[in-house]
PyMOL Python script that loads the backbone (N, CA, C, O; Angstrom):
from pymol import cmd

cmd.read_pdbstr("""\
ATOM      1  N   UNK A   1      19.448   6.947  27.021  1.00  0.00           N
ATOM      2  CA  UNK A   1      20.782   7.022  27.882  1.00  0.00           C
ATOM      3  C   UNK A   1      21.690   6.259  28.480  1.00  0.00           C
ATOM      4  O   UNK A   1      22.585   5.416  28.410  1.00  0.00           O
ATOM      5  N   UNK A   2      20.692   7.316  29.405  1.00  0.00           N
ATOM      6  CA  UNK A   2      21.508   6.260  31.173  1.00  0.00           C
ATOM      7  C   UNK A   2      21.335   4.414  30.572  1.00  0.00           C
ATOM      8  O   UNK A   2      22.149   3.494  30.492  1.00  0.00           O
ATOM      9  N   UNK A   3      19.817   4.537  30.239  1.00  0.00           N
ATOM     10  CA  UNK A   3      19.359   2.765  30.202  1.00  0.00           C
ATOM     11  C   UNK A   3      19.792   2.197  29.495  1.00  0.00           C
ATOM     12  O   UNK A   3      19.912   1.052  29.932  1.00  0.00           O
ATOM     13  N   UNK A   4      20.166   2.294  28.509  1.00  0.00           N
ATOM     14  CA  UNK A   4      20.978   1.452  27.805  1.00  0.00           C
ATOM     15  C   UNK A   4      22.998   1.794  27.276  1.00  0.00           C
ATOM     16  O   UNK A   4      23.668   1.119  26.494  1.00  0.00           O
ATOM     17  N   UNK A   5      23.367   2.855  27.948  1.00  0.00           N
ATOM     18  CA  UNK A   5      24.611   3.298  28.257  1.00  0.00           C
ATOM     19  C   UNK A   5      25.180   3.568  26.380  1.00  0.00           C
ATOM     20  O   UNK A   5      26.388   3.332  26.403  1.00  0.00           O
ATOM     21  N   UNK A   6      24.952   3.773  25.577  1.00  0.00           N
ATOM     22  CA  UNK A   6      25.679   4.308  23.782  1.00  0.00           C
ATOM     23  C   UNK A   6      24.497   4.666  23.150  1.00  0.00           C
ATOM     24  O   UNK A   6      23.708   3.837  22.696  1.00  0.00           O
ATOM     25  N   UNK A   7      24.378   5.608  23.113  1.00  0.00           N
ATOM     26  CA  UNK A   7      24.003   6.224  21.526  1.00  0.00           C
ATOM     27  C   UNK A   7      23.577   5.106  20.689  1.00  0.00           C
ATOM     28  O   UNK A   7      22.355   4.964  20.627  1.00  0.00           O
ATOM     29  N   UNK A   8      24.522   4.007  19.815  1.00  0.00           N
ATOM     30  CA  UNK A   8      24.436   3.442  19.196  1.00  0.00           C
ATOM     31  C   UNK A   8      22.598   2.009  20.130  1.00  0.00           C
ATOM     32  O   UNK A   8      21.602   1.555  19.566  1.00  0.00           O
ATOM     33  N   UNK A   9      22.957   1.909  21.215  1.00  0.00           N
ATOM     34  CA  UNK A   9      21.843   1.597  21.134  1.00  0.00           C
ATOM     35  C   UNK A   9      20.466   1.754  21.713  1.00  0.00           C
ATOM     36  O   UNK A   9      19.497   1.008  21.845  1.00  0.00           O
ATOM     37  N   UNK A  10      20.769   3.128  22.038  1.00  0.00           N
ATOM     38  CA  UNK A  10      19.060   3.865  22.004  1.00  0.00           C
ATOM     39  C   UNK A  10      18.581   4.819  21.456  1.00  0.00           C
ATOM     40  O   UNK A  10      17.703   5.576  21.871  1.00  0.00           O
ATOM     41  N   UNK A  11      19.566   4.833  19.756  1.00  0.00           N
ATOM     42  CA  UNK A  11      18.555   5.310  18.602  1.00  0.00           C
ATOM     43  C   UNK A  11      17.175   4.365  18.381  1.00  0.00           C
ATOM     44  O   UNK A  11      16.067   4.736  18.768  1.00  0.00           O
ATOM     45  N   UNK A  12      17.468   2.848  17.568  1.00  0.00           N
ATOM     46  CA  UNK A  12      17.295   1.701  17.577  1.00  0.00           C
ATOM     47  C   UNK A  12      15.837   1.845  17.384  1.00  0.00           C
ATOM     48  O   UNK A  12      15.340   1.957  16.263  1.00  0.00           O
ATOM     49  N   UNK A  13      14.558   1.840  19.434  1.00  0.00           N
ATOM     50  CA  UNK A  13      13.779   1.607  19.301  1.00  0.00           C
ATOM     51  C   UNK A  13      13.135   2.395  18.827  1.00  0.00           C
ATOM     52  O   UNK A  13      12.351   2.036  17.948  1.00  0.00           O
ATOM     53  N   UNK A  14      13.254   4.755  19.484  1.00  0.00           N
ATOM     54  CA  UNK A  14      12.571   5.696  19.031  1.00  0.00           C
ATOM     55  C   UNK A  14      12.187   5.806  17.075  1.00  0.00           C
ATOM     56  O   UNK A  14      11.237   5.975  16.311  1.00  0.00           O
ATOM     57  N   UNK A  15      13.727   5.562  17.059  1.00  0.00           N
ATOM     58  CA  UNK A  15      13.732   5.532  15.041  1.00  0.00           C
ATOM     59  C   UNK A  15      12.610   3.843  14.411  1.00  0.00           C
ATOM     60  O   UNK A  15      12.449   3.363  13.288  1.00  0.00           O
ATOM     61  N   UNK A  16      12.107   3.455  15.723  1.00  0.00           N
ATOM     62  CA  UNK A  16      11.785   1.714  15.147  1.00  0.00           C
ATOM     63  C   UNK A  16       9.786   1.972  15.290  1.00  0.00           C
ATOM     64  O   UNK A  16       8.927   1.527  14.528  1.00  0.00           O
ATOM     65  N   UNK A  17       9.511   3.251  17.149  1.00  0.00           N
ATOM     66  CA  UNK A  17       8.356   3.805  16.691  1.00  0.00           C
ATOM     67  C   UNK A  17       7.516   4.277  15.718  1.00  0.00           C
ATOM     68  O   UNK A  17       6.368   4.052  15.337  1.00  0.00           O
ATOM     69  N   UNK A  18       9.222   5.630  15.174  1.00  0.00           N
ATOM     70  CA  UNK A  18       8.258   6.380  14.105  1.00  0.00           C
ATOM     71  C   UNK A  18       7.651   5.780  13.627  1.00  0.00           C
ATOM     72  O   UNK A  18       6.434   5.727  13.447  1.00  0.00           O
ATOM     73  N   UNK A  19       9.402   4.608  13.043  1.00  0.00           N
ATOM     74  CA  UNK A  19       8.176   3.709  11.619  1.00  0.00           C
ATOM     75  C   UNK A  19       7.675   3.739  11.325  1.00  0.00           C
ATOM     76  O   UNK A  19       7.237   4.237  10.288  1.00  0.00           O
ATOM     77  N   UNK A  20       7.162   2.810  12.618  1.00  0.00           N
ATOM     78  CA  UNK A  20       5.626   2.202  12.913  1.00  0.00           C
ATOM     79  C   UNK A  20       4.386   2.748  12.708  1.00  0.00           C
ATOM     80  O   UNK A  20       3.553   2.468  11.845  1.00  0.00           O
ATOM     81  N   UNK A  21       4.330   3.975  14.048  1.00  0.00           N
ATOM     82  CA  UNK A  21       3.470   5.044  13.748  1.00  0.00           C
ATOM     83  C   UNK A  21       3.526   5.428  12.326  1.00  0.00           C
ATOM     84  O   UNK A  21       2.673   4.902  11.609  1.00  0.00           O
ATOM     85  N   UNK A  22       4.008   5.897  12.008  1.00  0.00           N
ATOM     86  CA  UNK A  22       4.624   6.011  10.483  1.00  0.00           C
ATOM     87  C   UNK A  22       3.467   5.786   9.654  1.00  0.00           C
ATOM     88  O   UNK A  22       2.509   6.507   9.376  1.00  0.00           O
ATOM     89  N   UNK A  23       3.760   4.715   9.353  1.00  0.00           N
ATOM     90  CA  UNK A  23       3.328   3.524   8.338  1.00  0.00           C
ATOM     91  C   UNK A  23       1.253   3.130   9.162  1.00  0.00           C
ATOM     92  O   UNK A  23       0.284   3.168   8.405  1.00  0.00           O
ATOM     93  N   UNK A  24       1.146   2.911  10.223  1.00  0.00           N
ATOM     94  CA  UNK A  24       0.347   2.906  10.907  1.00  0.00           C
ATOM     95  C   UNK A  24      -0.712   3.688  10.477  1.00  0.00           C
ATOM     96  O   UNK A  24      -1.520   3.178   9.701  1.00  0.00           O
ATOM     97  N   UNK A  25      -0.914   5.299  10.989  1.00  0.00           N
ATOM     98  CA  UNK A  25      -1.091   6.688  11.056  1.00  0.00           C
ATOM     99  C   UNK A  25      -1.071   7.130   8.607  1.00  0.00           C
ATOM    100  O   UNK A  25      -1.395   8.202   8.097  1.00  0.00           O
ATOM    101  N   UNK A  26      -0.762   6.307   8.113  1.00  0.00           N
ATOM    102  CA  UNK A  26      -0.780   7.285   6.840  1.00  0.00           C
ATOM    103  C   UNK A  26      -0.911   5.999   5.412  1.00  0.00           C
ATOM    104  O   UNK A  26      -1.258   6.217   4.251  1.00  0.00           O
ATOM    105  N   UNK A  27      -0.362   4.268   6.250  1.00  0.00           N
ATOM    106  CA  UNK A  27      -1.553   3.621   5.464  1.00  0.00           C
ATOM    107  C   UNK A  27      -2.017   2.321   5.966  1.00  0.00           C
ATOM    108  O   UNK A  27      -2.205   1.600   4.986  1.00  0.00           O
ATOM    109  N   UNK A  28      -2.276   1.720   7.026  1.00  0.00           N
ATOM    110  CA  UNK A  28      -3.366   1.370   7.815  1.00  0.00           C
ATOM    111  C   UNK A  28      -4.166   1.990   8.225  1.00  0.00           C
ATOM    112  O   UNK A  28      -4.971   2.351   7.366  1.00  0.00           O
ATOM    113  N   UNK A  29      -4.365   2.329   9.221  1.00  0.00           N
ATOM    114  CA  UNK A  29      -6.080   3.611   9.590  1.00  0.00           C
ATOM    115  C   UNK A  29      -6.447   4.217   8.248  1.00  0.00           C
ATOM    116  O   UNK A  29      -7.661   4.219   8.451  1.00  0.00           O
ATOM    117  N   UNK A  30      -6.337   4.685   7.143  1.00  0.00           N
ATOM    118  CA  UNK A  30      -6.944   5.762   5.650  1.00  0.00           C
ATOM    119  C   UNK A  30      -7.610   4.545   5.510  1.00  0.00           C
ATOM    120  O   UNK A  30      -8.785   4.435   5.860  1.00  0.00           O
ATOM    121  N   UNK A  31      -6.810   3.379   4.908  1.00  0.00           N
ATOM    122  CA  UNK A  31      -7.229   2.046   4.187  1.00  0.00           C
ATOM    123  C   UNK A  31      -8.459   0.988   5.102  1.00  0.00           C
ATOM    124  O   UNK A  31      -9.366   0.348   4.569  1.00  0.00           O
ATOM    125  N   UNK A  32      -8.159   1.054   6.537  1.00  0.00           N
ATOM    126  CA  UNK A  32      -9.535   0.455   7.913  1.00  0.00           C
ATOM    127  C   UNK A  32     -10.716   1.230   7.840  1.00  0.00           C
ATOM    128  O   UNK A  32     -11.853   0.758   7.821  1.00  0.00           O
ATOM    129  N   UNK A  33     -10.305   2.903   7.781  1.00  0.00           N
ATOM    130  CA  UNK A  33     -11.830   3.266   8.047  1.00  0.00           C
ATOM    131  C   UNK A  33     -12.199   3.804   6.243  1.00  0.00           C
ATOM    132  O   UNK A  33     -12.657   4.894   5.900  1.00  0.00           O
ATOM    133  N   UNK A  34     -12.059   3.378   5.916  1.00  0.00           N
ATOM    134  CA  UNK A  34     -12.336   3.758   4.214  1.00  0.00           C
ATOM    135  C   UNK A  34     -13.019   2.826   4.262  1.00  0.00           C
ATOM    136  O   UNK A  34     -14.216   3.083   4.135  1.00  0.00           O
ATOM    137  N   UNK A  35     -12.630   1.288   4.465  1.00  0.00           N
ATOM    138  CA  UNK A  35     -13.633   0.629   4.680  1.00  0.00           C
ATOM    139  C   UNK A  35     -14.972  -0.471   5.334  1.00  0.00           C
ATOM    140  O   UNK A  35     -15.781  -1.352   5.044  1.00  0.00           O
ATOM    141  N   UNK A  36     -14.150   0.855   6.983  1.00  0.00           N
ATOM    142  CA  UNK A  36     -15.894   0.625   7.952  1.00  0.00           C
ATOM    143  C   UNK A  36     -16.991   1.431   7.610  1.00  0.00           C
ATOM    144  O   UNK A  36     -18.169   1.149   7.834  1.00  0.00           O
ATOM    145  N   UNK A  37     -16.358   2.948   6.788  1.00  0.00           N
ATOM    146  CA  UNK A  37     -17.757   3.315   6.265  1.00  0.00           C
ATOM    147  C   UNK A  37     -17.708   3.402   5.144  1.00  0.00           C
ATOM    148  O   UNK A  37     -18.130   4.391   4.545  1.00  0.00           O
ATOM    149  N   UNK A  38     -17.119   2.272   4.510  1.00  0.00           N
ATOM    150  CA  UNK A  38     -17.958   2.489   2.202  1.00  0.00           C
ATOM    151  C   UNK A  38     -16.976   3.564   1.652  1.00  0.00           C
ATOM    152  O   UNK A  38     -17.292   4.017   0.552  1.00  0.00           O
ATOM    153  N   UNK A  39     -15.765   4.084   2.257  1.00  0.00           N
ATOM    154  CA  UNK A  39     -15.660   4.895   1.676  1.00  0.00           C
ATOM    155  C   UNK A  39     -14.494   5.182   0.596  1.00  0.00           C
ATOM    156  O   UNK A  39     -13.970   4.077   0.461  1.00  0.00           O
ATOM    157  N   UNK A  40     -13.715   6.226  -0.366  1.00  0.00           N
ATOM    158  CA  UNK A  40     -13.594   5.357  -0.916  1.00  0.00           C
ATOM    159  C   UNK A  40     -11.325   5.746   0.671  1.00  0.00           C
ATOM    160  O   UNK A  40     -11.194   6.390   1.712  1.00  0.00           O
ATOM    161  N   UNK A  41     -10.565   5.124   0.054  1.00  0.00           N
ATOM    162  CA  UNK A  41      -9.632   4.942   0.888  1.00  0.00           C
ATOM    163  C   UNK A  41      -8.620   6.377   0.929  1.00  0.00           C
ATOM    164  O   UNK A  41      -8.278   6.968   1.953  1.00  0.00           O
ATOM    165  N   UNK A  42      -8.066   6.931  -1.243  1.00  0.00           N
ATOM    166  CA  UNK A  42      -8.023   7.468  -1.274  1.00  0.00           C
ATOM    167  C   UNK A  42      -8.923   9.765   0.229  1.00  0.00           C
ATOM    168  O   UNK A  42      -8.576  10.620   1.044  1.00  0.00           O
ATOM    169  N   UNK A  43     -10.103   9.234  -0.639  1.00  0.00           N
ATOM    170  CA  UNK A  43     -10.572  10.419   0.314  1.00  0.00           C
ATOM    171  C   UNK A  43     -10.841  10.547   2.080  1.00  0.00           C
ATOM    172  O   UNK A  43     -11.103  11.536   2.764  1.00  0.00           O
ATOM    173  N   UNK A  44     -10.736   9.745   2.289  1.00  0.00           N
ATOM    174  CA  UNK A  44      -9.955   9.594   4.310  1.00  0.00           C
ATOM    175  C   UNK A  44      -9.011   9.805   3.959  1.00  0.00           C
ATOM    176  O   UNK A  44      -8.847  10.752   4.728  1.00  0.00           O
ATOM    177  N   UNK A  45      -7.679   9.762   3.151  1.00  0.00           N
ATOM    178  CA  UNK A  45      -6.413  10.222   2.884  1.00  0.00           C
ATOM    179  C   UNK A  45      -6.662  11.219   3.206  1.00  0.00           C
ATOM    180  O   UNK A  45      -6.750  11.590   4.376  1.00  0.00           O
ATOM    181  N   UNK A  46      -7.008  12.553   1.210  1.00  0.00           N
ATOM    182  CA  UNK A  46      -7.089  13.984   1.711  1.00  0.00           C
ATOM    183  C   UNK A  46      -7.888  14.196   3.098  1.00  0.00           C
ATOM    184  O   UNK A  46      -7.348  14.802   4.024  1.00  0.00           O
ATOM    185  N   UNK A  47      -8.919  13.786   3.185  1.00  0.00           N
ATOM    186  CA  UNK A  47      -9.940  14.335   3.954  1.00  0.00           C
ATOM    187  C   UNK A  47      -9.199  14.824   5.615  1.00  0.00           C
ATOM    188  O   UNK A  47      -9.548  15.718   6.387  1.00  0.00           O
ATOM    189  N   UNK A  48      -8.207  13.934   5.704  1.00  0.00           N
ATOM    190  CA  UNK A  48      -6.929  13.414   6.545  1.00  0.00           C
ATOM    191  C   UNK A  48      -6.189  14.405   7.110  1.00  0.00           C
ATOM    192  O   UNK A  48      -6.126  14.990   8.191  1.00  0.00           O
ATOM    193  N   UNK A  49      -5.545  14.417   5.852  1.00  0.00           N
ATOM    194  CA  UNK A  49      -3.958  15.364   5.478  1.00  0.00           C
ATOM    195  C   UNK A  49      -5.171  17.146   5.609  1.00  0.00           C
ATOM    196  O   UNK A  49      -5.041  17.845   6.615  1.00  0.00           O
ATOM    197  N   UNK A  50      -6.119  17.538   4.564  1.00  0.00           N
ATOM    198  CA  UNK A  50      -7.177  18.316   5.436  1.00  0.00           C
ATOM    199  C   UNK A  50      -6.898  18.559   6.034  1.00  0.00           C
ATOM    200  O   UNK A  50      -5.842  19.159   6.238  1.00  0.00           O
ATOM    201  N   UNK A  51      -8.079  18.075   7.027  1.00  0.00           N
ATOM    202  CA  UNK A  51      -8.567  18.236   8.523  1.00  0.00           C
ATOM    203  C   UNK A  51      -7.045  18.607   9.162  1.00  0.00           C
ATOM    204  O   UNK A  51      -6.710  19.568   9.855  1.00  0.00           O
ATOM    205  N   UNK A  52      -6.449  17.745   8.780  1.00  0.00           N
ATOM    206  CA  UNK A  52      -5.041  17.916  10.324  1.00  0.00           C
ATOM    207  C   UNK A  52      -4.099  18.952   9.564  1.00  0.00           C
ATOM    208  O   UNK A  52      -2.917  19.031   9.898  1.00  0.00           O
ATOM    209  N   UNK A  53      -4.483  19.542   8.807  1.00  0.00           N
ATOM    210  CA  UNK A  53      -3.336  20.736   8.501  1.00  0.00           C
ATOM    211  C   UNK A  53      -4.045  21.613   9.099  1.00  0.00           C
ATOM    212  O   UNK A  53      -3.498  22.105  10.086  1.00  0.00           O
ATOM    213  N   UNK A  54      -6.297  22.430   8.555  1.00  0.00           N
ATOM    214  CA  UNK A  54      -6.504  22.741   9.188  1.00  0.00           C
ATOM    215  C   UNK A  54      -6.813  23.051  10.834  1.00  0.00           C
ATOM    216  O   UNK A  54      -7.137  24.149  11.288  1.00  0.00           O
ATOM    217  N   UNK A  55      -6.683  22.172  11.376  1.00  0.00           N
ATOM    218  CA  UNK A  55      -7.297  21.689  12.494  1.00  0.00           C
ATOM    219  C   UNK A  55      -6.128  21.310  13.708  1.00  0.00           C
ATOM    220  O   UNK A  55      -6.348  21.117  14.904  1.00  0.00           O
ATOM    221  N   UNK A  56      -5.139  21.282  13.162  1.00  0.00           N
ATOM    222  CA  UNK A  56      -4.753  20.694  13.685  1.00  0.00           C
ATOM    223  C   UNK A  56      -4.387  18.758  14.454  1.00  0.00           C
ATOM    224  O   UNK A  56      -3.952  17.915  13.669  1.00  0.00           O
ATOM    225  N   UNK A  57      -4.599  18.437  15.695  1.00  0.00           N
ATOM    226  CA  UNK A  57      -4.960  16.488  15.943  1.00  0.00           C
ATOM    227  C   UNK A  57      -6.195  16.869  16.092  1.00  0.00           C
ATOM    228  O   UNK A  57      -6.841  15.917  15.655  1.00  0.00           O
ATOM    229  N   UNK A  58      -7.339  18.125  16.635  1.00  0.00           N
ATOM    230  CA  UNK A  58      -8.063  18.493  16.535  1.00  0.00           C
ATOM    231  C   UNK A  58      -9.449  17.841  15.258  1.00  0.00           C
ATOM    232  O   UNK A  58     -10.552  17.305  15.366  1.00  0.00           O
ATOM    233  N   UNK A  59      -8.473  18.331  14.027  1.00  0.00           N
ATOM    234  CA  UNK A  59      -8.484  18.039  12.757  1.00  0.00           C
ATOM    235  C   UNK A  59      -8.717  16.741  12.357  1.00  0.00           C
ATOM    236  O   UNK A  59      -9.476  16.300  11.495  1.00  0.00           O
ATOM    237  N   UNK A  60      -7.743  16.044  13.316  1.00  0.00           N
ATOM    238  CA  UNK A  60      -7.365  14.183  12.945  1.00  0.00           C
ATOM    239  C   UNK A  60      -8.701  13.895  13.420  1.00  0.00           C
ATOM    240  O   UNK A  60      -9.535  13.740  12.528  1.00  0.00           O
ATOM    241  N   UNK A  61      -9.134  13.779  14.719  1.00  0.00           N
ATOM    242  CA  UNK A  61      -9.677  12.951  15.365  1.00  0.00           C
ATOM    243  C   UNK A  61     -11.212  13.689  14.960  1.00  0.00           C
ATOM    244  O   UNK A  61     -11.996  13.391  15.861  1.00  0.00           O
ATOM    245  N   UNK A  62     -11.678  14.273  14.243  1.00  0.00           N
ATOM    246  CA  UNK A  62     -12.914  14.536  14.044  1.00  0.00           C
ATOM    247  C   UNK A  62     -13.034  14.344  12.178  1.00  0.00           C
ATOM    248  O   UNK A  62     -14.122  14.338  11.603  1.00  0.00           O
ATOM    249  N   UNK A  63     -12.258  14.260  11.761  1.00  0.00           N
ATOM    250  CA  UNK A  63     -11.896  14.110  10.245  1.00  0.00           C
ATOM    251  C   UNK A  63     -12.915  13.176   9.310  1.00  0.00           C
ATOM    252  O   UNK A  63     -13.725  13.382   8.406  1.00  0.00           O
ATOM    253  N   UNK A  64     -12.297  11.790  10.206  1.00  0.00           N
ATOM    254  CA  UNK A  64     -13.248  11.195  10.130  1.00  0.00           C
ATOM    255  C   UNK A  64     -14.892  11.294   9.616  1.00  0.00           C
ATOM    256  O   UNK A  64     -15.443  11.321   8.515  1.00  0.00           O
ATOM    257  N   UNK A  65     -15.315  11.330  10.920  1.00  0.00           N
ATOM    258  CA  UNK A  65     -16.068  11.412  11.867  1.00  0.00           C
ATOM    259  C   UNK A  65     -17.905  12.912  10.413  1.00  0.00           C
ATOM    260  O   UNK A  65     -19.010  12.819   9.879  1.00  0.00           O
ATOM    261  N   UNK A  66     -16.548  14.077  10.708  1.00  0.00           N
ATOM    262  CA  UNK A  66     -16.698  15.382   9.686  1.00  0.00           C
ATOM    263  C   UNK A  66     -17.694  14.927   8.135  1.00  0.00           C
ATOM    264  O   UNK A  66     -18.662  15.336   7.494  1.00  0.00           O
ATOM    265  N   UNK A  67     -16.178  13.278   8.113  1.00  0.00           N
ATOM    266  CA  UNK A  67     -16.414  13.310   6.465  1.00  0.00           C
ATOM    267  C   UNK A  67     -17.968  11.999   5.783  1.00  0.00           C
ATOM    268  O   UNK A  67     -18.706  11.966   4.798  1.00  0.00           O
ATOM    269  N   UNK A  68     -17.707  10.941   7.329  1.00  0.00           N
ATOM    270  CA  UNK A  68     -19.690  10.340   6.807  1.00  0.00           C
ATOM    271  C   UNK A  68     -20.006  11.265   7.309  1.00  0.00           C
ATOM    272  O   UNK A  68     -19.041  11.928   6.931  1.00  0.00           O
ATOM    273  N   UNK A  69     -20.923  12.373   8.244  1.00  0.00           N
ATOM    274  CA  UNK A  69     -21.320  12.952   8.222  1.00  0.00           C
ATOM    275  C   UNK A  69     -21.827  13.859   6.649  1.00  0.00           C
ATOM    276  O   UNK A  69     -22.952  13.926   6.154  1.00  0.00           O
ATOM    277  N   UNK A  70     -20.895  14.297   6.300  1.00  0.00           N
ATOM    278  CA  UNK A  70     -20.409  15.419   4.530  1.00  0.00           C
ATOM    279  C   UNK A  70     -21.095  13.595   3.935  1.00  0.00           C
ATOM    280  O   UNK A  70     -22.312  13.701   4.085  1.00  0.00           O
ATOM    281  N   UNK A  71     -20.926  12.777   3.624  1.00  0.00           N
ATOM    282  CA  UNK A  71     -20.681  11.588   2.773  1.00  0.00           C
ATOM    283  C   UNK A  71     -22.945  10.861   3.364  1.00  0.00           C
ATOM    284  O   UNK A  71     -23.568  10.604   2.334  1.00  0.00           O
ATOM    285  N   UNK A  72     -23.208  10.793   3.765  1.00  0.00           N
ATOM    286  CA  UNK A  72     -24.497  10.602   4.068  1.00  0.00           C
ATOM    287  C   UNK A  72     -25.266  12.134   3.967  1.00  0.00           C
ATOM    288  O   UNK A  72     -25.870  12.082   2.896  1.00  0.00           O
ATOM    289  N   UNK A  73     -25.517  13.457   4.585  1.00  0.00           N
ATOM    290  CA  UNK A  73     -26.043  13.801   3.911  1.00  0.00           C
ATOM    291  C   UNK A  73     -25.910  14.694   2.128  1.00  0.00           C
ATOM    292  O   UNK A  73     -26.670  15.487   1.572  1.00  0.00           O
ATOM    293  N   UNK A  74     -24.450  14.013   1.658  1.00  0.00           N
ATOM    294  CA  UNK A  74     -25.060  14.689   0.216  1.00  0.00           C
ATOM    295  C   UNK A  74     -25.173  13.331  -0.027  1.00  0.00           C
ATOM    296  O   UNK A  74     -23.978  13.488  -0.278  1.00  0.00           O
ATOM    297  N   UNK A  75     -25.409  12.115  -0.213  1.00  0.00           N
ATOM    298  CA  UNK A  75     -26.562  10.733  -0.562  1.00  0.00           C
ATOM    299  C   UNK A  75     -27.670  10.868  -0.663  1.00  0.00           C
ATOM    300  O   UNK A  75     -28.299  10.951  -1.718  1.00  0.00           O
ATOM    301  N   UNK A  76     -28.182  10.921   0.683  1.00  0.00           N
ATOM    302  CA  UNK A  76     -29.546  11.241   0.433  1.00  0.00           C
ATOM    303  C   UNK A  76     -30.266  12.537   0.221  1.00  0.00           C
ATOM    304  O   UNK A  76     -31.489  12.484   0.092  1.00  0.00           O
ATOM    305  N   UNK A  77     -29.255  14.463   0.133  1.00  0.00           N
ATOM    306  CA  UNK A  77     -29.635  15.690  -0.265  1.00  0.00           C
ATOM    307  C   UNK A  77     -29.534  14.868  -2.029  1.00  0.00           C
ATOM    308  O   UNK A  77     -28.701  14.020  -2.349  1.00  0.00           O
ATOM    309  N   UNK A  78     -31.013  15.637  -3.236  1.00  0.00           N
ATOM    310  CA  UNK A  78     -31.180  15.545  -3.980  1.00  0.00           C
ATOM    311  C   UNK A  78     -29.349  16.233  -4.932  1.00  0.00           C
ATOM    312  O   UNK A  78     -28.990  15.384  -5.747  1.00  0.00           O
ATOM    313  N   UNK A  79     -28.929  16.766  -4.911  1.00  0.00           N
ATOM    314  CA  UNK A  79     -28.834  18.131  -5.198  1.00  0.00           C
ATOM    315  C   UNK A  79     -26.840  17.833  -4.905  1.00  0.00           C
ATOM    316  O   UNK A  79     -26.053  18.446  -5.627  1.00  0.00           O
ATOM    317  N   UNK A  80     -26.623  17.432  -4.452  1.00  0.00           N
ATOM    318  CA  UNK A  80     -25.310  16.767  -3.945  1.00  0.00           C
ATOM    319  C   UNK A  80     -24.698  15.327  -4.064  1.00  0.00           C
ATOM    320  O   UNK A  80     -23.635  15.075  -3.495  1.00  0.00           O
ATOM    321  N   UNK A  81     -25.247  14.549  -4.671  1.00  0.00           N
ATOM    322  CA  UNK A  81     -25.089  12.246  -5.103  1.00  0.00           C
ATOM    323  C   UNK A  81     -24.166  13.410  -5.209  1.00  0.00           C
ATOM    324  O   UNK A  81     -24.301  14.220  -4.292  1.00  0.00           O
ATOM    325  N   UNK A  82     -23.065  13.755  -6.295  1.00  0.00           N
ATOM    326  CA  UNK A  82     -22.063  13.830  -6.622  1.00  0.00           C
ATOM    327  C   UNK A  82     -20.965  14.020  -5.590  1.00  0.00           C
ATOM    328  O   UNK A  82     -19.883  14.256  -6.126  1.00  0.00           O
ATOM    329  N   UNK A  83     -20.938  13.991  -4.469  1.00  0.00           N
ATOM    330  CA  UNK A  83     -20.271  14.453  -3.721  1.00  0.00           C
ATOM    331  C   UNK A  83     -21.097  13.446  -3.118  1.00  0.00           C
ATOM    332  O   UNK A  83     -21.648  13.195  -4.190  1.00  0.00           O
ATOM    333  N   UNK A  84     -21.474  12.912  -2.580  1.00  0.00           N
ATOM    334  CA  UNK A  84     -21.385  11.242  -2.438  1.00  0.00           C
ATOM    335  C   UNK A  84     -20.643  10.334  -2.764  1.00  0.00           C
ATOM    336  O   UNK A  84     -19.915   9.735  -1.972  1.00  0.00           O
ATOM    337  N   UNK A  85     -20.781   9.954  -4.798  1.00  0.00           N
ATOM    338  CA  UNK A  85     -20.002   9.666  -4.833  1.00  0.00           C
ATOM    339  C   UNK A  85     -19.267   9.333  -5.072  1.00  0.00           C
ATOM    340  O   UNK A  85     -18.997   8.149  -5.275  1.00  0.00           O
ATOM    341  N   UNK A  86     -18.262  10.745  -5.196  1.00  0.00           N
ATOM    342  CA  UNK A  86     -17.456  11.203  -5.441  1.00  0.00           C
ATOM    343  C   UNK A  86     -16.195  10.452  -3.768  1.00  0.00           C
ATOM    344  O   UNK A  86     -15.234   9.691  -3.660  1.00  0.00           O
ATOM    345  N   UNK A  87     -17.083  11.325  -2.817  1.00  0.00           N
ATOM    346  CA  UNK A  87     -16.676   9.711  -1.584  1.00  0.00           C
ATOM    347  C   UNK A  87     -16.904   8.277  -0.998  1.00  0.00           C
ATOM    348  O   UNK A  87     -16.559   7.905   0.124  1.00  0.00           O
ATOM    349  N   UNK A  88     -17.467   7.628  -1.837  1.00  0.00           N
ATOM    350  CA  UNK A  88     -18.244   6.040  -1.559  1.00  0.00           C
ATOM    351  C   UNK A  88     -17.374   5.746  -2.592  1.00  0.00           C
ATOM    352  O   UNK A  88     -16.718   6.453  -3.357  1.00  0.00           O
ATOM    353  N   UNK A  89     -17.562   4.044  -2.393  1.00  0.00           N
ATOM    354  CA  UNK A  89     -16.690   3.016  -3.556  1.00  0.00           C
ATOM    355  C   UNK A  89     -16.828   3.037  -4.499  1.00  0.00           C
ATOM    356  O   UNK A  89     -16.180   2.290  -5.233  1.00  0.00           O
TER     357      UNK A  89
END
""", "prot")
cmd.dss("prot")
cmd.show_as("cartoon", "prot")
cmd.util.cbc("prot")
cmd.orient("prot")
């Protein structure tokens, strides 16, 4: 408010930041992480939602590595292969 002088000029920059970071966090990041890890995009998104809900910010940071470990183990262990297929592309 001090820099811009009016509320009309002060609101658009933070609003634009919220829109861009929301799109990046909800659409772009799950898609790119799914491609790099050869994981299903929906599984990555649901995993981020679940671990973020369960552990908050730490869950969001650890969600993808945890899911990659789960997929790797599921691909190698005979009894867990259906889970590996569900998480894979």
